C-alpha positions as CSV (number, residue, x, y, z in Angstrom):
1,M,-119.5,103.0,223.7
2,K,-118.4,100.9,220.8
3,K,-115.2,102.9,220.4
4,K,-114.6,102.6,224.1
5,K,-115.0,98.8,224.0
6,K,-112.6,98.6,221.1
7,T,-110.1,100.7,222.9
8,R,-110.3,98.5,226.0
9,S,-110.1,95.4,223.9
10,G,-107.0,96.8,222.2
11,I,-105.4,97.5,225.6
12,Y,-106.1,94.0,226.7
13,D,-104.6,92.6,223.5
14,A,-101.5,94.7,223.9
15,N,-101.1,93.6,227.5
16,A,-101.5,90.0,226.5
17,A,-98.9,90.4,223.7
18,L,-96.4,92.1,225.9
19,S,-96.8,89.4,228.6
20,S,-95.1,87.0,226.1
21,D,-91.3,87.0,226.3
22,D,-91.0,86.1,222.6
23,I,-93.2,88.9,221.4
24,L,-91.5,91.4,223.8
25,C,-88.1,90.3,222.5
26,E,-89.1,90.8,218.9
27,I,-90.4,94.3,219.7
28,L,-87.4,95.4,221.7
29,L,-84.9,94.1,219.2
30,R,-86.2,96.8,216.8
31,V,-85.8,99.7,219.3
32,P,-82.5,101.7,218.8
33,P,-80.0,101.7,221.7
34,E,-80.7,105.3,222.8
35,T,-84.3,104.3,223.5
36,V,-84.0,100.7,224.7
37,F,-81.8,101.8,227.6
38,K,-84.6,104.0,229.0
39,L,-87.2,101.1,228.9
40,I,-85.6,99.5,231.9
41,I,-87.7,101.8,234.1
42,V,-91.0,100.5,232.8
43,S,-91.2,97.6,235.3
44,K,-89.0,95.2,237.2
45,R,-89.8,92.5,234.5
46,W,-88.5,94.8,231.7
47,L,-85.4,95.6,233.7
48,H,-84.6,91.9,234.1
49,F,-85.4,91.2,230.5
50,I,-83.4,93.9,228.8
51,C,-80.4,93.4,231.0
52,S,-80.4,89.6,230.6
53,P,-77.3,88.1,228.9
54,V,-79.5,86.3,226.4
55,F,-81.3,89.4,225.2
56,C,-78.0,91.3,225.2
57,Q,-76.5,88.8,222.8
58,H,-79.4,88.9,220.4
59,Y,-79.5,92.7,220.6
60,L,-75.8,93.3,219.9
61,K,-76.1,91.1,216.7
62,R,-78.4,93.7,215.3
63,W,-77.2,97.0,216.9
64,P,-73.6,97.9,217.5
65,L,-72.6,98.6,221.1
66,A,-71.8,102.2,221.9
67,F,-68.7,103.1,224.0
68,R,-68.1,106.2,226.1
69,M,-64.6,107.6,226.6
70,L,-64.0,108.4,230.3
71,G,-60.5,109.7,229.9
72,F,-56.9,108.6,229.3
73,F,-54.8,106.2,231.5
74,V,-51.1,107.0,231.8
75,C,-48.7,104.1,232.1
76,N,-45.2,105.3,233.0
77,N,-42.6,102.8,231.9
78,L,-40.0,104.1,234.3
79,Y,-42.0,102.7,237.3
80,L,-43.7,99.7,235.8
81,G,-41.3,96.7,236.0
82,R,-38.4,98.8,237.2
83,G,-35.3,97.1,238.8
84,Q,-34.0,97.5,242.3
85,N,-32.0,100.6,241.3
86,G,-34.7,102.0,239.0
87,V,-36.6,105.2,239.3
88,R,-39.0,105.3,242.2
89,R,-42.4,106.9,242.0
90,P,-42.9,109.9,244.2
91,R,-45.6,109.4,246.9
92,T,-47.5,112.5,245.7
93,E,-47.9,110.9,242.2
94,P,-50.8,108.4,241.9
95,A,-49.8,104.9,240.7
96,M,-52.6,104.8,238.1
97,P,-53.1,108.4,236.8
98,L,-56.3,109.0,234.9
99,L,-56.7,112.1,232.7
100,S,-60.5,112.3,233.3
101,T,-62.7,113.9,230.6
102,C,-66.1,113.6,232.3
103,K,-67.9,113.2,235.6
104,E,-67.7,109.4,235.5
105,G,-64.0,109.6,234.9
106,D,-63.7,111.9,237.9
107,D,-65.5,109.4,240.1
108,L,-63.1,106.6,238.9
109,K,-60.1,108.8,239.3
110,F,-60.7,109.5,242.9
111,Y,-61.6,105.9,243.8
112,K,-59.0,105.2,246.5
113,I,-58.9,101.4,246.1
114,L,-57.9,101.8,242.4
115,N,-54.3,102.6,243.2
116,Q,-53.9,99.5,245.4
117,F,-53.8,97.3,242.3
118,G,-50.6,98.8,241.0
119,Y,-50.0,100.4,237.6
120,F,-52.2,100.5,234.5
121,I,-51.3,97.9,231.9
122,D,-54.3,97.6,229.5
123,S,-58.1,97.7,229.2
124,S,-60.6,95.8,227.2
125,N,-64.4,96.1,227.1
126,G,-64.4,98.3,230.2
127,L,-62.3,96.0,232.3
128,L,-58.8,97.0,233.5
129,L,-55.6,95.0,233.7
130,C,-53.3,96.4,236.2
131,G,-50.5,95.3,238.5
132,R,-46.8,95.5,239.5
133,H,-44.7,93.7,236.9
134,P,-43.4,91.0,237.0
135,K,-45.2,89.4,239.9
136,R,-48.7,90.7,240.7
137,Y,-51.5,91.3,238.3
138,F,-55.2,92.1,238.7
139,V,-58.3,92.3,236.6
140,W,-60.6,95.0,237.9
141,N,-64.2,95.8,236.9
142,P,-64.9,99.5,237.6
143,I,-68.6,99.0,237.5
144,T,-69.0,96.1,240.0
145,K,-65.8,97.1,241.9
146,Q,-64.8,93.4,241.8
147,H,-61.2,92.4,241.2
148,Y,-59.5,89.1,240.4
149,K,-55.9,88.2,241.0
150,I,-54.1,86.5,238.1
151,P,-51.9,83.6,239.0
152,K,-48.2,84.3,239.2
153,P,-46.5,83.5,235.8
154,R,-44.3,80.4,235.8
155,V,-41.8,82.0,233.4
156,Y,-40.0,85.3,234.3
157,F,-40.3,88.1,231.7
158,E,-38.0,91.1,232.2
159,D,-40.0,93.3,229.9
160,L,-43.8,93.9,230.2
161,C,-45.3,91.7,227.4
162,M,-49.1,91.4,227.8
163,A,-52.3,91.6,225.7
164,F,-55.7,91.8,227.5
165,L,-58.8,90.4,225.9
166,A,-62.2,90.6,227.5
167,E,-64.9,88.3,226.1
168,D,-68.7,88.4,226.4
169,H,-70.1,85.3,228.1
170,P,-73.8,84.7,228.8
171,S,-73.4,83.0,232.2
172,V,-70.7,85.2,233.9
173,D,-70.1,88.9,234.2
174,M,-66.3,88.7,233.7
175,C,-64.6,86.5,231.1
176,Y,-61.1,87.4,230.0
177,K,-57.7,86.2,228.6
178,V,-54.3,87.5,229.3
179,I,-51.7,86.8,226.6
180,R,-48.0,87.6,226.7
181,A,-47.1,89.5,223.6
182,K,-44.9,92.6,223.5
183,L,-46.8,95.9,222.8
184,A,-49.8,94.0,221.7
185,T,-53.2,95.4,220.4
186,V,-56.3,93.3,220.3
187,V,-58.7,93.8,217.4
188,K,-61.8,91.6,217.1
189,G,-60.3,89.0,219.4
190,V,-57.0,88.8,217.4
191,V,-53.7,89.8,219.0
192,H,-51.3,92.0,216.9
193,W,-47.9,93.2,217.9
194,Y,-44.9,94.8,216.2
195,A,-42.2,92.4,215.0
196,A,-38.8,92.9,213.3
197,Q,-38.3,94.3,209.8
198,R,-41.6,96.2,209.7
199,N,-43.7,93.0,210.2
200,L,-46.9,92.8,212.2
201,A,-47.2,89.5,214.1
202,V,-50.7,88.1,214.3
203,Y,-52.1,85.6,216.8
204,D,-55.6,84.3,216.8
205,P,-56.4,82.3,220.0
206,Q,-59.3,80.6,218.3
207,R,-56.9,78.9,215.8
208,G,-54.6,77.2,218.2
209,E,-51.7,78.1,220.5
210,R,-49.0,77.8,217.9
211,R,-50.6,79.5,214.9
212,I,-48.8,82.8,214.5
213,S,-48.7,84.6,211.1
214,S,-47.3,88.0,210.0
215,I,-48.1,90.8,207.6
216,K,-45.9,93.5,206.2
217,L,-46.7,97.0,207.5
218,P,-47.0,99.8,204.9
219,G,-44.2,102.4,204.5
220,S,-40.4,102.0,204.4
221,I,-39.5,103.4,207.8
222,D,-40.1,102.3,211.4
223,F,-41.8,105.3,212.9
224,E,-41.6,105.9,216.7
225,E,-45.2,107.1,216.9
226,R,-47.5,104.3,215.6
227,V,-50.8,102.9,216.7
228,L,-53.1,100.1,215.9
229,G,-56.9,100.1,216.2
230,E,-60.2,98.9,214.8
231,S,-62.2,100.8,212.2
232,F,-66.0,101.2,212.3
233,D,-66.5,98.3,209.9
234,G,-64.3,95.9,212.0
235,R,-61.1,96.2,209.9
236,L,-57.6,96.6,211.3
237,Q,-56.2,100.1,210.9
238,Y,-52.6,101.4,211.4
239,G,-51.5,104.9,211.9
240,W,-48.1,106.6,212.1
241,S,-46.8,110.1,212.5
242,C,-43.6,112.1,212.0
243,K,-42.8,115.8,212.3
244,A,-44.5,116.6,209.0
245,G,-47.8,114.7,209.4
246,L,-49.5,111.4,209.8
247,E,-51.0,108.6,207.6
248,I,-53.9,106.2,208.4
249,W,-53.9,102.8,206.6
250,V,-56.7,100.2,206.7
251,L,-56.3,96.5,205.9
252,E,-58.5,95.8,202.9
253,K,-61.3,93.3,203.2
254,E,-61.0,89.7,202.0
255,E,-62.5,88.5,198.8
256,P,-65.9,86.8,199.2
257,G,-65.4,83.2,200.4
258,H,-62.1,83.8,202.0
259,A,-61.5,83.5,205.8
260,T,-61.2,86.6,207.9
261,S,-58.5,85.2,210.2
262,P,-54.8,85.0,209.4
263,S,-53.3,81.9,207.9
264,D,-49.8,80.5,208.1
265,G,-48.7,82.5,205.1
266,G,-50.2,85.8,206.2
267,Y,-53.5,87.5,205.6
268,P,-55.4,86.2,202.6
269,N,-56.2,89.7,201.4
270,K,-54.9,92.4,199.0
271,G,-53.0,94.4,201.6
272,W,-53.1,97.9,203.0
273,K,-55.0,100.8,201.7
274,L,-54.2,104.4,202.5
275,R,-57.3,106.1,203.9
276,Y,-56.0,109.5,205.2
277,R,-52.9,111.6,204.8
278,L,-52.6,114.7,206.9
279,N,-50.0,117.5,207.0
280,F,-49.7,119.1,210.4
281,K,-48.9,122.6,209.1
282,T,-51.9,122.6,206.9
283,M,-54.1,121.3,209.7
284,W,-53.0,124.0,212.2
285,R,-53.4,126.6,209.5
286,K,-57.1,125.6,209.2
287,N,-57.5,125.8,212.9
288,P,-56.0,129.2,213.9
289,T,-57.8,129.5,217.2
290,S,-56.5,126.2,218.5
291,M,-53.0,127.0,217.3
292,T,-52.9,130.4,219.0
293,K,-54.7,129.4,222.2
294,F,-52.6,126.3,222.9
295,C,-49.3,127.6,221.5
296,T,-48.8,124.5,219.3
297,R,-46.6,126.4,216.8
298,D,-43.3,125.5,218.6
299,K,-44.3,122.0,219.8
300,E,-44.1,118.8,218.0
301,T,-47.4,117.1,217.1
302,Q,-47.7,113.4,217.1
303,I,-50.3,110.7,216.9
304,L,-51.6,109.4,220.2
305,S,-54.3,106.8,219.7
306,F,-57.4,105.8,217.7
307,L,-60.9,106.3,219.0
308,H,-62.9,103.2,219.6
309,R,-64.1,101.7,216.3
310,N,-63.7,105.0,214.6
311,S,-61.9,105.6,211.3
312,K,-62.7,109.3,210.8
313,S,-61.1,110.6,214.0
314,V,-57.8,110.2,215.8
315,C,-56.2,111.5,219.0
316,I,-53.1,113.6,218.7
317,R,-50.9,115.4,221.2
318,S,-49.0,118.6,221.2
319,G,-47.1,119.3,224.4
320,P,-49.5,118.6,227.3
321,D,-52.6,119.2,225.2
322,I,-54.6,116.4,223.6
323,F,-56.8,117.0,220.5
324,I,-59.3,115.0,218.5
325,V,-58.8,115.5,214.8
326,H,-61.7,114.8,212.4
327,L,-59.8,113.6,209.4
328,V,-62.4,114.3,206.8
329,N,-62.5,118.1,207.3
330,Q,-59.3,118.4,209.4
331,K,-61.1,120.1,212.2
332,V,-59.3,120.1,215.6
333,E,-61.1,119.7,218.9
334,V,-59.3,120.1,222.2
335,V,-59.9,117.5,224.9
336,L,-60.4,119.1,228.2
337,Y,-59.1,116.6,230.8
338,N,-58.8,116.8,234.6
339,G,-55.2,117.2,235.7
340,R,-53.7,119.4,232.9
341,G,-51.4,121.0,235.4
342,S,-49.8,117.7,236.5
343,S,-46.4,116.9,235.0
344,I,-46.4,113.8,232.8
345,S,-43.2,112.3,231.4
346,W,-44.7,112.0,227.9
347,D,-41.4,110.5,226.5
348,F,-41.6,107.6,228.9
349,S,-45.3,107.2,229.2
350,R,-48.0,105.4,227.2
351,V,-51.3,107.3,227.2
352,A,-54.2,105.1,226.4
353,P,-57.9,106.2,226.1
354,Y,-60.3,104.3,228.3
355,F,-63.7,103.4,227.0
356,R,-66.7,101.9,228.9
357,P,-69.4,100.0,227.1
358,D,-72.7,101.8,227.2
359,W,-75.0,98.9,228.1
360,P,-77.2,98.6,231.2
361,S,-76.8,95.5,233.3
362,F,-79.2,94.4,236.1
363,F,-76.5,92.1,237.5
364,L,-74.2,95.1,238.0
365,V,-76.7,96.8,240.2
366,P,-76.9,95.7,243.9
367,P,-80.4,94.4,244.8
368,W,-80.9,97.1,247.5
369,K,-80.3,99.8,244.9
370,E,-82.7,98.4,242.3
371,H,-85.8,100.1,243.8
372,C,-83.9,103.4,244.2
373,M,-82.8,103.3,240.6
374,I,-86.3,102.7,239.2
375,R,-87.7,105.4,241.5
376,Y,-85.0,107.9,240.3
377,F,-85.9,107.3,236.6
378,F,-89.6,107.5,237.4
379,D,-89.3,110.8,239.2
380,K,-87.1,112.1,236.3
381,L,-89.8,111.2,233.7
382,V,-92.5,112.8,235.9
383,C,-90.5,116.0,236.1
384,K,-89.9,116.1,232.4
385,Y,-93.3,115.2,231.1
386,G,-95.6,116.0,234.0
387,V,-97.6,112.8,233.7
388,C,-96.7,109.1,233.6
389,D,-98.8,106.0,232.8
390,A,-99.1,103.5,235.6
C-alpha cells in the first residue's frame, strides 16, 4: 500500500509538472528531433505547443533542422524569359518538371495547379519561387497550397536575375525576400553571385541596400560547371568540375572577434581551403557496378549541386543519370528519380534539388483534419505496440 501511494503521488506530481508550460518546454527542448515529432500525438495541447512558432524558435537554436530531398526541379532556360521568336514549350512537356525521388515528390509532381504558376526559378526553406519572366512571379507554399503574387517589377530586366530568401517569422507562416541578382545563391541569409574576373559578389540585406563586397574565387580558370552551397557548419562552399574531376573549396572561418558578414573590402578571413579533390576515372574505377550498369564510361561527368548543408556529399550527373558521391570514401550512389525516360535538354537546363524542412506545423494542418491526424497516429501506435496509455 505504501508503494502504491508513492506511485500515485509520483503520477500526480508528474501531471502537475507537465501541466506547466515552462517545465514542459524545458523537457521537450532536450528531446531529439526524431522523437519530438512523434509527441504531437500525445494530446491536442502538446500538438499546439510543439508546433507553436515560439517553441520552434527555441528548439532550432539547440537542434539543427533536418531537410528531406523530394527531387530535382528542372528550369529550362530556352522557355523562361524567351522572346517572341524564341523556342516554344511543347504542350506535352510540363512547365515545371520535377524529377521526383520519393512518394511526397510524386504527389507534388502531379499536383495540377503547380504548372499554372509558370516555370521554376528558385526555392528556399521549402517555398517555391516560380513565374513567367519578366512579368509574372509567384511564391508558392507546397504544404499549405497557398500562393502569393509578387508585384510587377518597375524596371525591365531582359535576363532572369533573382535570388529567393525565405525567412522564419514567429507571427506569419510565410516571410520571404526576392532580390535581383544574376545566378545568385543564398547562404545563411547572404546573397552570392558570380562576378567578372573570377570574383564572387556578396550582398548581405542586413547591412544595407548599397553594401556589396567581393571575394576572389579559388583557381585560375572560369569553369562552366560550378556550384555554391552551405557546409554542415554554416560555411560557404564552392565546387567546380571539368572532364578530369572536381574540387570542393570551403571558406575558412573568421578569427575570434571578427564579424562573420562581409565588409567593404571583402571577407575578413584567411581565404579558401581545399577540402576535397576527386578524379572521375579513379572514382568510377572504385565503383565498377555503377560504371557498367549506367554506361558512364563514354559520357562526361560533371558536378550538379550540393546537398543541403552537407560537405561530405555532392550530386553529379553523367548523361541522364544523377548520382550522389560520398567524397570521403568516393562511393557512388545512383539517384532513382521519376521521369528517367523523359528528354531533358541538360545543356540548356538548370537542375536544382528541392528540399523540404522536416518540422511539423499545426498551422499547416486544416482544423477539420486535426482529429483525423491524431487518430491516425494513435491507431498506428496501437498497431505497433499493442497497448497505449490513455
